[in-house]
C-alpha positions as CSV (number, residue, x, y, z in Angstrom):
1,M,-39.8,26.6,16.7
2,A,-38.8,23.1,15.9
3,K,-35.3,22.1,16.5
4,L,-33.2,21.6,13.2
5,K,-31.5,18.4,12.5
6,V,-27.7,18.1,11.9
7,R,-26.9,18.9,8.4
8,S,-25.3,15.9,6.5
9,D,-21.9,16.4,4.9
10,Y,-21.7,15.3,1.2
11,D,-18.6,14.3,-0.2
12,A,-18.0,16.0,-3.7
13,K,-15.4,13.3,-4.8
14,I,-18.2,10.5,-4.2
15,I,-20.8,12.6,-5.9
16,G,-18.4,13.3,-8.9
17,R,-17.6,9.7,-9.2
18,N,-21.2,8.8,-9.2
19,L,-22.1,11.2,-11.8
20,K,-19.3,9.9,-14.1
21,R,-20.4,6.4,-13.4
22,L,-24.0,7.1,-14.4
23,R,-23.1,9.2,-17.5
24,L,-20.9,6.3,-18.7
25,K,-23.6,3.7,-17.7
26,A,-26.1,5.7,-19.7
27,G,-23.7,5.8,-22.7
28,Y,-23.4,9.6,-23.0
29,S,-20.3,11.5,-23.6
30,V,-19.0,14.6,-21.7
31,D,-20.0,16.7,-24.6
32,D,-23.4,15.2,-24.7
33,I,-23.9,16.3,-21.1
34,R,-22.5,19.8,-21.9
35,E,-25.0,20.1,-24.7
36,Y,-27.9,18.8,-22.7
37,L,-27.1,21.1,-19.6
38,G,-26.6,24.2,-22.1
39,L,-23.1,24.7,-20.8
40,G,-20.5,26.6,-23.0
41,T,-17.7,24.0,-22.4
42,V,-17.2,20.7,-21.2
43,Q,-14.9,22.1,-18.3
44,A,-17.9,22.3,-15.8
45,V,-18.8,18.7,-16.5
46,Y,-15.3,17.7,-15.8
47,K,-15.1,19.6,-12.7
48,H,-18.4,17.9,-11.3
49,E,-17.0,14.6,-12.3
50,R,-13.8,15.2,-10.6
51,G,-15.4,16.4,-7.4
52,L,-14.1,19.9,-7.7
53,S,-17.3,21.6,-7.8
54,Y,-21.2,20.7,-7.5
55,P,-23.5,21.0,-10.3
56,A,-26.3,23.7,-9.6
57,A,-29.4,22.4,-8.3
58,D,-31.2,22.6,-11.6
59,E,-28.5,20.8,-13.3
60,M,-28.4,18.1,-10.6
61,L,-32.1,17.5,-11.1
62,A,-31.8,17.5,-14.9
63,L,-29.0,15.0,-14.6
64,M,-30.9,12.7,-12.2
65,E,-34.0,12.7,-14.6
66,L,-31.5,12.0,-17.5
67,Y,-30.0,9.1,-15.8
68,G,-33.0,7.9,-14.0
69,A,-31.1,8.2,-10.8
70,C,-32.3,8.9,-7.3
71,V,-30.4,11.0,-4.6
72,S,-28.9,7.8,-3.2
73,D,-27.5,7.1,-6.5
74,I,-25.7,10.4,-6.5
75,I,-24.6,10.9,-2.9
76,M,-23.9,7.2,-1.6
77,N,-20.4,5.5,-1.9
78,K,-21.3,3.0,-4.5
79,T,-18.0,1.2,-4.3
80,T,-19.4,-0.5,-1.2
81,P,-22.3,-2.9,-1.3
82,D,-25.8,-1.8,-0.7
83,F,-27.0,-2.5,2.9
84,H,-30.2,-2.7,4.7
85,I,-30.6,-2.8,8.6
86,E,-33.4,-5.3,9.3
87,F,-33.0,-5.5,13.1
88,I,-31.3,-3.7,15.9
89,P,-31.5,-5.9,19.1
90,D,-32.6,-4.3,22.3
91,I,-30.5,-6.7,24.5
92,I,-26.8,-6.2,24.0
93,E,-23.6,-7.2,25.7
94,D,-21.8,-4.8,28.1
95,G,-19.4,-2.3,26.4
96,Q,-21.4,-2.5,23.2
97,A,-24.0,0.2,24.0
98,K,-22.1,3.2,22.4
99,K,-21.7,1.3,19.2
100,L,-25.3,0.5,19.2
101,D,-26.2,4.0,19.9
102,R,-24.0,5.2,16.9
103,L,-25.6,2.7,14.8
104,K,-29.2,3.7,15.8
105,T,-28.1,7.4,15.1
106,Y,-26.7,6.5,11.7
107,Y,-29.9,4.3,10.8
108,I,-32.1,7.1,11.9
109,R,-30.3,9.8,9.6
110,I,-30.3,7.4,6.7
111,T,-34.1,6.7,7.0
112,D,-34.7,10.3,7.2
113,L,-32.7,11.0,4.1
114,F,-34.4,8.1,2.2
115,P,-37.9,7.4,3.5
116,A,-39.6,4.3,2.6
117,T,-42.3,4.9,-0.1
């Protein structure tokens, strides 16, 4: 049996902030989203956008399709600039090995989440 990878933690506040940012960018109101998702009230939309709850999987996929968004648009902290690691040096100074190992681990986890297409 293959060993499972460590499950990533997702920040509900970041996801909610991104959902709201994407909704506003697309020009939709909360009521538009309520209607699109077939919800009875706008409270669920507000809860998702405040990071108090996650949308159901089918709702999340529908929102991603509506907003033209990908997974990273939803789960990544968009208040920080996008980054891309071009090169990790093989030769490092003494005392930097732990930092480099953490960076390599983080890079591997990110590339596993978002493989190049």
